[in-house]
N, C-alpha and C positions, 0 to 999 in steps of 0.2 A: 541126305541126313535136312532136309525138310528149311533148308537157310542159316541151320543156327552151325554156329563155327565148334569143333572139334575144341572141349576143353582141356587144358593143362601145359604142360611144357615139353609132350611125346616131339620130338622133330621127327619131322617127315623126306622119303628124297621123290623127286617126281624123275621120271623119264618118259618115251614113247613107249606104246604100247606094244610095239615090232621090236624094240629096244634098241635100235636104230640110233645112232647119233646124231647129233641135235644143235642148233646155233643161238646164240643171241644176238640181237643189236645192241653193240655197242662201237666205242666212238674213241679216239685215241689224238693223243696230240704230242709233239715235241716240241719243248721251250726251254730256253736260258735262264737260270736264276739269277736273277739283274745280285743277289746279293753274293754269290758262291763265283760264277761266271759258269757251272756246270750245268750243260745240258740233260733234262729231264723229261724222262716218255713217261707220259702218264694216258690214264684211261677211266674206262664208265660204262658198266651196262647198263641200260636204259632200262625204266620200268613201269610198265602199266597198271590199266585195271586187272582185273584177275579176270580167269576165266572159272567158270562152276565147279572146276573140281579145285582148284586152288584157291576161291576163296571160302572150302573149307577150313582153311588153315589161316590165308594173311591177309589182309587188303591190297596189297601188290603183287604184282607176277614179273616178272623178266620178258620183257620182249623177246619171242622164240620166231626167227627167220624161219618160214617155210623151205624146201631147196632148190626152189624154184623162183624164190626172189635171193639168194645168195648178189650173184653179178649184181643184176640193180643196186642192194645193199652199199657193194663195194663200189661201186661204179664204175661198174665194166659196161654197164651198155645206158645207153639215156632213154628212162623210158618212165617215164612221169612225176610223179611228188612220189616222194620217201615217206611221206607222213603215211599215207593209206596203208602201210607196211604198220605202221603202230595201232595194235590190235591185238586182242587176246589174243593164241593160239587154241582153235578145236580142243575142247576137253575133248570128248569123243574120243581122241587119235592121242590122249595121252592113259598113264597114270598114275597111281600115288602110294606108298605103301612107308610103314610108320618104320621107323631105324634105332639102335641104342643111342642115348643119351652119351653116351660118349664121343659122338660125332663134336661135340659142342668144345673138345679140348684141342688145340692149338700140338698138346704132345702128342696126338696117339699118330701111328706113321701104316695102321693098318687099317685094310679096305674095312669101312663102316657103312657100307648102305645097304648090307643084308638084314630081312628079312624080318623083324620081330613080331612076336604076336601078343596081343593087347589084350 
């Protein structure tokens, strides 16, 4: 793409080239709402700079954790600074494909990440 972003409002899906599942870095917390006394469970997905693939369509991307870093992220092992994991996932291990604009509607219940022809 020579550094240019894909134009328009075409939605894209991303995955691993070998179709294996992947995990995002995220945080969660449970807290008590002072107004209602109800316990709430909240979460966030951490984003960062995009890799070369995602940069074609967006200025940020979720942090994807390599499988060998899952236990470290979850605190199951102590192994240094977690900030070192917050980097773009290698673009050469990922793939991207255009999908139907129907993914933008919350009313859709079917699988909408099948590739479309541009």
